[in-house]
C-alpha positions as CSV (number, residue, x, y, z in Angstrom):
1,M,-38.4,-87.8,51.7
2,S,-36.8,-85.6,54.3
3,I,-38.3,-82.2,54.8
4,I,-36.5,-79.1,56.1
5,T,-38.8,-76.8,58.1
6,R,-37.7,-73.8,60.2
7,V,-39.6,-71.0,61.8
8,G,-37.7,-67.9,60.6
9,H,-35.3,-67.3,57.7
10,I,-32.9,-70.0,56.5
11,V,-29.9,-68.4,54.9
12,L,-27.3,-70.6,53.3
13,T,-24.2,-68.6,52.5
14,K,-21.3,-69.9,50.4
15,S,-17.8,-68.6,50.4
16,I,-18.3,-66.5,47.2
17,G,-21.0,-64.4,48.8
18,N,-24.1,-65.8,47.2
19,S,-27.0,-66.8,49.4
20,I,-30.3,-68.6,49.2
21,T,-33.0,-67.3,51.6
22,V,-36.0,-69.4,52.6
23,S,-38.8,-67.3,53.9
24,K,-40.6,-68.0,57.2
25,N,-42.4,-71.3,57.6
26,A,-41.0,-72.4,54.2
27,V,-41.0,-76.1,53.4
28,L,-38.4,-77.3,50.9
29,P,-37.6,-80.9,50.0
30,L,-34.1,-81.9,50.8
31,S,-33.5,-83.2,47.2
32,R,-34.5,-79.9,45.7
33,L,-32.3,-77.9,48.1
34,S,-29.3,-80.1,47.3
35,S,-29.9,-79.8,43.5
36,S,-30.1,-76.0,43.8
37,L,-26.8,-75.8,45.7
38,T,-25.1,-78.2,43.2
39,A,-26.3,-76.2,40.2
40,T,-25.2,-72.9,41.7
41,S,-21.7,-74.2,42.6
42,Q,-21.3,-75.7,39.1
43,N,-22.2,-72.3,37.5
44,E,-19.6,-70.5,39.6
45,I,-16.9,-73.0,38.8
46,K,-17.7,-72.7,35.1
47,E,-17.5,-68.9,35.4
48,H,-13.8,-69.2,36.6
49,E,-12.9,-71.8,34.0
50,P,-11.9,-70.8,30.4
51,S,-14.5,-71.2,27.6
52,N,-12.3,-73.6,25.7
53,E,-9.8,-76.3,26.4
54,N,-6.7,-74.3,25.3
55,P,-3.8,-75.3,27.6
56,A,-2.7,-71.7,27.9
57,D,-6.1,-70.7,29.1
58,V,-6.3,-73.6,31.5
59,L,-2.9,-72.7,32.9
60,E,-3.9,-69.0,33.2
61,A,-7.1,-70.1,35.0
62,K,-5.0,-72.2,37.5
63,R,-2.7,-69.3,38.1
64,N,-5.6,-67.1,39.0
65,K,-5.6,-67.3,42.8
66,S,-7.7,-64.1,43.3
67,K,-11.0,-66.0,43.1
68,L,-12.4,-63.0,41.2
69,K,-15.2,-63.4,38.8
70,S,-14.2,-63.5,35.2
71,R,-15.5,-60.0,34.4
72,H,-13.8,-58.5,37.4
73,Y,-10.5,-60.3,36.6
74,K,-10.6,-59.0,33.0
75,I,-11.3,-55.4,34.2
76,L,-8.4,-55.7,36.7
77,H,-6.0,-56.6,33.8
78,G,-7.2,-53.9,31.5
79,Q,-9.4,-56.1,29.4
80,M,-13.1,-55.7,28.4
81,G,-15.0,-57.4,31.2
82,V,-18.4,-57.5,29.4
83,D,-19.7,-58.9,26.2
84,P,-21.5,-56.1,24.4
85,Q,-23.5,-58.5,22.3
86,N,-24.8,-60.4,25.3
87,P,-25.3,-57.8,28.1
88,L,-26.0,-59.2,31.6
89,F,-27.4,-56.0,33.2
90,P,-29.7,-53.2,31.9
91,R,-27.0,-50.6,32.3
92,E,-24.8,-52.4,29.9
93,E,-27.4,-51.7,27.2
94,T,-27.4,-47.9,27.7
95,V,-25.9,-45.6,25.2
96,R,-23.7,-43.9,27.8
97,Y,-22.2,-47.2,29.0
98,R,-21.5,-48.3,25.4
99,R,-19.9,-45.0,24.6
100,K,-17.6,-45.6,27.6
101,L,-16.7,-49.0,26.3
102,I,-15.9,-47.6,22.8
103,A,-13.7,-44.9,24.4
104,R,-11.7,-47.5,26.4
105,H,-11.5,-50.5,24.0
106,G,-12.4,-49.0,20.5
107,L,-13.2,-51.4,17.7
108,E,-12.6,-54.4,20.0
109,T,-16.1,-53.9,21.4
110,G,-17.8,-54.6,18.0
111,I,-20.2,-51.8,18.7
112,N,-21.4,-49.5,15.9
113,L,-19.2,-46.4,16.4
114,G,-22.1,-44.2,15.3
115,I,-23.6,-44.2,18.7
116,A,-20.6,-42.3,20.0
117,W,-21.8,-39.2,18.0
118,P,-24.4,-37.1,20.0
119,T,-28.0,-37.2,18.9
120,R,-29.8,-34.1,17.6
121,E,-31.3,-33.4,21.0
122,E,-27.9,-33.7,22.7
123,L,-26.4,-31.3,20.2
124,E,-29.2,-28.8,20.8
125,N,-28.7,-29.0,24.6
126,Q,-24.9,-28.6,24.2
127,L,-25.4,-25.6,21.9
128,E,-27.8,-24.0,24.3
129,Y,-25.3,-24.6,27.1
130,D,-22.5,-23.0,25.1
131,R,-24.7,-20.0,24.3
132,V,-25.3,-19.5,28.0
133,A,-21.9,-20.4,29.5
134,H,-19.8,-18.8,26.7
135,P,-21.8,-16.0,25.2
136,F,-18.9,-14.3,23.5
137,T,-17.2,-15.3,20.3
138,I,-13.5,-15.9,20.0
139,Q,-12.9,-12.5,18.4
140,E,-14.8,-10.8,21.2
141,M,-12.9,-12.7,23.8
142,V,-9.6,-11.7,22.2
143,E,-10.6,-8.1,22.0
144,K,-11.8,-8.1,25.6
145,K,-8.5,-9.7,26.8
146,K,-6.5,-7.2,24.8
147,K,-8.4,-4.3,26.3
148,L,-7.9,-5.7,29.8
149,R,-4.1,-6.0,29.1
150,E,-4.0,-2.4,27.8
151,E,-5.8,-1.1,30.9
152,E,-3.4,-3.0,33.1
153,A,-0.4,-1.6,31.3
154,N,-1.8,1.9,31.6
155,R,-2.4,1.4,35.3
156,I,1.2,0.2,35.7
157,V,2.5,3.3,33.8
158,E,0.4,5.7,35.9
159,R,1.5,4.0,39.1
160,Q,5.2,4.3,38.0
161,K,4.7,8.0,37.3
162,E,3.3,8.5,40.7
163,I,6.2,6.6,42.3
164,N,8.7,8.7,40.4
165,L,7.0,11.9,41.4
166,K,7.0,10.9,45.0
167,M,10.6,9.8,44.8
168,G,11.5,13.3,43.5
169,K,9.9,14.9,46.5
170,L,11.6,12.4,48.9
171,G,14.5,14.7,49.6
172,S,12.4,17.7,50.6
173,W,10.2,15.5,52.7
174,M,13.2,14.1,54.5
175,K,14.5,17.6,55.1
176,E,11.1,18.8,56.5
177,L,10.9,15.8,58.8
178,K,14.5,16.4,60.0
179,D,13.7,20.1,60.6
180,K,10.5,19.1,62.4
181,N,12.3,16.7,64.7
182,Q,15.0,19.3,65.4
183,K,12.4,21.8,66.3
184,K,10.7,19.4,68.6
185,E,14.0,18.5,70.3
186,A,14.8,22.2,70.7
187,T,11.4,22.9,72.2
188,A,11.8,19.9,74.6
189,R,15.3,21.1,75.5
190,V,14.1,24.6,76.3
191,A,11.3,23.3,78.4
192,Q,13.7,21.1,80.3
193,E,16.1,24.0,80.8
194,K,13.2,26.1,82.2
195,K,12.2,23.3,84.5
196,D,15.7,22.8,85.7
197,A,16.1,26.6,86.3
198,L,12.8,26.6,88.2
199,I,13.9,23.7,90.4
200,E,17.2,25.4,91.1
201,E,15.3,28.6,92.0
202,V,13.1,26.7,94.4
203,R,16.1,25.1,96.1
204,Q,17.7,28.5,96.5
205,H,14.5,29.7,98.0
206,F,14.8,27.1,100.8
207,G,18.6,27.7,101.1
208,Y,19.4,24.0,101.3
209,V,19.2,20.9,99.1
210,V,15.7,19.5,99.2
211,S,14.1,16.5,97.5
212,V,11.8,17.1,94.6
213,K,9.3,14.7,96.3
214,D,9.1,16.8,99.4
215,P,5.5,18.3,99.7
216,K,6.9,21.8,100.5
217,F,9.1,21.6,97.4
218,Q,6.2,20.5,95.2
219,E,4.0,23.3,96.7
220,M,6.6,25.9,96.0
221,M,7.2,24.4,92.5
222,E,3.5,24.7,91.6
223,Q,3.6,28.3,92.8
224,K,6.7,29.1,90.7
225,E,5.1,27.4,87.7
226,K,2.0,29.5,88.0
227,E,4.1,32.6,88.3
228,A,6.1,31.6,85.2
229,K,2.9,30.9,83.2
230,K,1.5,34.3,84.3
231,A,4.7,36.0,83.3
232,E,4.7,34.3,79.9
233,K,1.1,35.1,79.4
234,D,1.7,38.8,80.2
235,M,4.7,38.8,77.8
236,K,2.6,37.4,75.0
237,K,-0.1,40.0,75.8
238,K,2.4,42.8,75.7
239,V,3.8,41.6,72.4
240,R,0.3,41.4,71.0
241,V,-0.6,44.9,72.1
242,E,2.6,46.3,70.7
243,R,1.9,44.5,67.4
244,N,-1.6,45.8,67.2
245,A,-0.3,49.3,68.0
246,I,2.2,49.1,65.2
247,K,-0.5,47.9,62.8
248,S,-2.8,50.8,63.9
249,I,-0.1,53.4,63.5
250,A,0.7,52.0,60.0
251,F,-3.0,52.0,59.1
252,A,-3.4,55.6,60.3
253,E,-0.4,56.7,58.3
254,Q,-1.8,55.0,55.2
255,I,-5.1,56.7,55.6
256,S,-3.5,60.1,56.1
257,A,-1.4,59.6,53.1
258,E,-4.4,58.7,51.0
259,K,-6.2,61.9,52.2
260,E,-3.3,64.0,51.3
261,T,-3.1,62.4,47.9
262,K,-6.8,63.1,47.3
263,S,-6.5,66.7,48.5
264,E,-3.7,67.4,46.0
């Protein structure tokens, strides 16, 4: 009998993706290896073949060129890919998986629909979650929403009143702004006229046309500006003294009148 011996792993892989791995220094009889491969291939072929000899099923199996497994082919076409009465994997026996099957395929599964109803523990957990996540009743939520809407409506009304009040003052504000701009323009115009008059005075001092960038002109201009500022300062001082004198005279007359009234 022939013996297959290899140092390392022997991996025999078939086209469908299954593999047989022989560990290091493993010794397998050739007949045993051949029988294993044959049995596996036959099982795979049977999986793709229909369970009965119905000609329609045979024709449908021949038309299936996807080479998918039977369960995967059924899932692809919206059918139930598992047999709930003969589960192949542990997860197919779980309550969660069976509930999912009932939700998708209904009575076709043959599963007792009672498992779809939550257990006492699940109900208690759900109620606890609802108490934490949604602590208010429907009536309280309605009242709260109504109050928020009323507050929003009141805020809009107050804002509209404020807008109407400001719109009423818009005319006076525009007039004030216009007067302010006119006053600023008049002040700037007077200052420019004073500056032009001062430049003309400096030119007359030299007796000929001189550039404003000339150092002599600039020196004379600074001197004239100082004189103008001093004159303006003296004028303001004189006006202030006269105003104070008038106030003093009026105050003295008031005091004398009060004395005369008291003496009478």
